[in-house]
C-alpha positions in Angstrom: 14.7 -6.7 5.4 14.7 -5.2 8.8 12.3 -6.6 11.4 10.0 -3.6 11.4 9.4 -3.7 7.6 9.2 -7.5 7.6 6.6 -7.5 10.3 4.6 -4.7 8.7 4.7 -6.3 5.2 3.5 -9.6 6.6 0.7 -7.8 8.5 -0.4 -6.0 5.4 -0.2 -9.1 3.2 -2.4 -11.0 5.7 -4.9 -8.1 5.9 -5.0 -7.9 2.1 -6.2 -11.4 1.9 -9.4 -10.2 3.5 -10.0 -7.9 0.6 -12.2 -9.6 -2.0 -10.2 -11.4 -4.7 -11.6 -9.4 -7.7 -10.6 -6.1 -6.1 -7.1 -7.3 -5.3 -6.7 -8.5 -8.9 -8.0 -5.2 -10.3 -5.5 -3.2 -8.4 -2.6 -5.6 -9.1 -3.4 -5.4 -12.8 -3.6 -1.6 -12.7 -0.2 -1.3 -10.9 1.5 -3.6 -13.5 0.0 -1.5 -16.2 1.9 1.5 -14.8 5.3 -0.1 -15.4 7.4 1.9 -17.8 9.4 0.5 -20.7 12.7 0.7 -18.8 11.3 -1.4 -16.0 10.7 1.3 -13.4 7.6 3.1 -12.2 6.8 6.8 -12.4 4.6 9.2 -10.5 2.0 11.4 -12.2 4.6 13.1 -14.3 8.2 12.7 -15.2 10.4 9.7 -15.8 10.4 6.5 -13.6 12.5 6.7 -10.4 13.2 4.4 -7.4 10.8 6.3 -5.1 7.7 5.4 -7.1 9.1 2.0 -8.1 9.4 1.1 -4.4 5.8 1.9 -3.8 4.7 -0.2 -6.8 6.7 -3.2 -5.6 5.4 -2.9 -2.1 1.8 -2.9 -3.3 2.3 -5.8 -5.6 4.1 -7.8 -2.8 1.2 -7.4 -0.3 -1.3 -8.3 -3.1 0.7 -11.4 -4.1 1.3 -10.0 -7.6 5.0 -9.5 -7.7 6.2 -12.1 -10.3 9.0 -12.4 -12.8 7.3 -10.4 -15.5 7.6 -7.4 -13.2 10.6 -8.3 -11.2 13.1 -8.9 -14.0 12.8 -5.6 -15.8 12.5 -3.7 -12.5 15.7 -5.4 -11.3 17.5 -4.1 -14.4 16.1 -0.6 -13.9 17.4 -0.6 -10.3 20.8 -2.0 -11.1 21.2 0.8 -13.6 20.5 3.3 -10.8 23.2 1.9 -8.6 25.9 4.0 -10.5 23.9 7.2 -10.5 24.0 10.1 -8.1 20.4 10.1 -7.0 18.7 12.1 -4.3 18.7 10.9 -0.8 15.1 9.9 -1.1 15.7 7.9 -4.3 18.7 6.2 -2.8 16.8 5.0 0.3 13.9 4.0 -2.0 16.4 2.0 -4.2 17.6 0.1 -1.1 14.0 -0.7 -0.1 13.0 -1.7 -3.6 16.1 -4.0 -4.0 15.3 -5.7 -0.7 11.7 -6.4 -1.8 12.7 -7.8 -5.2 15.2 -10.1 -3.6 12.9 -11.4 -0.9 9.7 -11.6 -2.9 11.0 -12.7 -6.3 14.7 -13.7 -5.9 15.8 -10.9 -8.2 19.2 -9.7 -6.8 20.0 -6.0 -7.3 22.7 -5.4 -4.7 25.2 -8.2 -4.5 25.8 -9.4 -0.9 29.6 -9.0 -1.4 29.3 -5.4 -2.6 30.6 -3.8 0.6 31.9 -0.8 -1.2 28.5 0.3 -2.3 27.0 -0.3 1.2 29.8 1.7 2.8 29.2 4.5 0.4 25.6 4.5 1.4 26.5 4.6 5.1 28.9 7.5 4.5 26.2 9.4 2.7 23.8 8.8 5.6 26.5 9.9 8.0 26.7 13.2 6.1 23.0 13.8 7.1 23.6 13.4 10.8 23.1 16.5 12.9 24.3 17.7 16.2 20.8 17.2 17.6 21.1 13.4 17.0 18.7 13.2 14.1 19.2 13.0 10.3 18.6 16.0 8.0 17.0 15.9 4.6 20.2 17.1 2.9 23.9 17.3 3.8 23.5 21.0 4.2 20.8 20.7 6.8 21.6 21.6 10.4 18.5 20.3 12.1 17.2 16.7 12.2 14.0 15.6 10.3 11.8 13.1 12.1 10.9 11.4 8.8 14.4 11.4 7.4 15.6 9.9 10.7 13.1 7.1 10.3 14.2 6.4 6.7 17.9 6.5 7.7 17.5 4.1 10.5 15.6 1.6 8.2 18.2 2.1 5.5 21.0 1.2 7.9 19.3 -2.1 8.8 18.7 -2.8 5.1 22.4 -2.5 4.3 23.4 -4.4 7.4 25.3 -1.6 9.1 24.4 -0.6 12.6 23.2 3.0 13.0 25.7 5.0 15.1 24.7 6.4 18.5 21.1 5.1 18.7 20.6 6.8 22.1 21.2 10.2 20.4 18.4 9.3 18.0 16.0 8.5 20.8 16.9 11.8 22.5 16.2 13.6 19.3 12.9 12.0 18.8 11.8 12.7 22.3 12.7 16.4 21.8 10.3 16.4 18.8 7.3 15.4 20.9 4.7 18.1 21.5 2.6 18.8 24.5 -0.5 17.5 22.7 1.0 14.1 22.2 2.1 14.1 18.6 5.6 14.6 17.1 6.7 17.4 14.9 8.8 17.0 11.7 11.4 19.6 12.4 12.2 21.7 15.4 10.9 24.9 13.7 7.5 23.3 13.2 4.7 24.9 15.2 2.5 21.8 15.5 2.7 18.1 15.4 1.6 16.0 12.5 0.3 12.5 11.9 3.1 11.5 9.5 6.1 12.6 11.7 4.3 11.0 14.6 4.2 7.7 12.6 7.9 8.2 11.7 8.8 8.7 15.3 6.9 5.6 16.6 8.2 3.5 13.7 11.8 4.5 14.6 11.2 3.5 18.2 9.9 0.1 17.0 12.8 -0.4 14.7 15.3 0.3 17.4 13.3 -1.8 19.9 12.8 1.2 22.1 9.1 1.7 22.0 7.5 2.3 25.4 3.8 2.0 24.8 2.9 3.2 28.3 4.6 6.6 27.5 2.5 7.1 24.3 -1.0 7.5 25.7 -1.1 11.1 24.7 0.1 10.1 21.2 -2.8 7.8 20.9 -5.2 10.7 21.9 -3.5 12.9 19.3 -4.0 10.4 16.5 -7.6 9.7 17.6 -8.4 13.4 17.4 -7.2 13.5 13.7 -10.0 11.3 12.5 -12.5 13.4 10.5 -16.2 13.0 10.0 -15.7 11.1 6.7 -13.5 8.5 8.5 -10.0 9.3 7.3 -7.3 11.0 9.2 -6.1 14.5 8.5 -2.4 15.5 8.5 -2.6 18.0 11.3 -5.0 20.3 13.2 -4.8 23.0 10.5 -5.9 20.9 7.6 -9.7 20.4 7.4 -9.8 17.3 5.2 -8.5 13.7 5.4 -5.9 12.1 3.0 -4.8 8.6 2.4 -1.2 9.1 3.5 -2.2 10.3 6.9 -4.9 7.7 7.2 -2.5 4.9 6.4 0.4 6.0 8.6 -1.9 6.9 11.4 -3.6 3.5 11.3 -0.3 1.6 11.2 0.9 3.6 14.2 -2.2 2.9 16.2 -1.8 -0.7 15.4 1.8 -0.6 16.6 0.4 1.0 19.8 -2.4 -1.6 20.2 -4.9 1.3 20.0 -7.0 0.8 16.9 -10.1 0.8 19.1 -9.6 4.5 19.8 -10.9 5.3 16.3 -13.9 4.3 14.3 -12.4 1.5 12.2 -15.5 0.9 10.1 -15.6 4.6 9.0 -11.8 4.5 8.2 -12.5 1.4 6.1 -15.3 3.1 4.2 -13.1 6.2 3.7 -10.3 4.1 2.1 -12.7 2.3 -0.1 -14.1 5.6 -1.3 -10.6 6.6 -2.5 -10.6 3.8 -5.1 -10.9 4.9 -8.7 -14.2 3.6 -10.2 -15.6 3.5 -13.7 -18.8 5.2 -14.9 -20.7 2.1 -13.6 -19.3 2.5 -10.1 -17.0 -0.6 -10.4 -13.5 -0.4 -9.0 -11.2 0.1 -12.1 -7.8 0.2 -10.3 -5.7 2.6 -8.3 -6.4 5.1 -5.5 -6.5 8.9 -5.4 -5.0 10.7 -2.4 -8.0 12.7 -1.1 -11.6 13.6 -1.9 -10.9 16.3 -4.5 -8.1 14.4 -6.1 -8.8 13.2 -9.7 -5.7 11.1 -10.6 -4.5 7.8 -9.2 -0.8 7.0 -8.8 1.2 4.1 -7.4 2.1 5.9 -4.2 -1.4 6.6 -3.0 -2.4 3.1 -4.2 0.0 1.7 -1.7 -1.5 3.9 1.0 -5.0 2.9 0.1 -4.2 -0.9 -0.1 -2.3 -0.6 3.2 -5.2 1.1 4.9 -7.7 -1.4 3.7 -5.3 -4.2 4.9 -4.6 -2.8 8.3 -8.2 -2.3 9.3 -8.9 -6.0 8.6 -6.7 -7.0 11.5 
């Protein structure tokens, strides 16, 4: 596991211990109940895939609920996916999920001696590299994506292969920064967003190239994204908060030692309000993504748990 993900997971796990035990157990049981017969986890519709499986495993890990009853069938599911031609997102998610299973439960998905598979992954990532120094979302892409660049850098560390030309990645990310302090997702984007900003800062941290003194305007940008209900909105054009932006924004502010620039208590209340509750008002398991959302899923449950955890620190 790369240093950034290790540090983040440990921070989230430590923060999660401050959530009351009954709430932690309720969410852990709900996540386990979402496991499909084949061992993987699915989203709100469709079959299980590595993307949602990785979110479920990350949530269970920070809750201390990733045990053999989940790990063994999930390991079988992921090993079956090793031979499939998955999307880039699913491939990266598979690498993340495999690392979590091995570290948290000792379930080996990718053999340490399987250099051929790792080299194939590195070759696939290389096919996403663009002339601007970033990584595109597809091999046909001609412009780098801030988020895909973040995922690709993490994936290189997970497979133990150095990412080529890191200075070019730094140059690409710096070109994505907007005058208002945030970062855009692609060069054609007209405005910065919380999530690409989090991806850019996360990449700097992963490459050990973060200069906090140069990100004062980034802190200001993120602080301005907090809404009256306490959550963070994705960008200046969206009028309501969501858990994804709230989670990534809070993690980024923590990386920048700047959590005091937002109202942490309101953010905590917002994240708590996104928990699914029964008719009696008791937490019944899972999180929805935003105020008008009606259905919980494992991805937003990870964002909710992570937000509740990060505000405890």
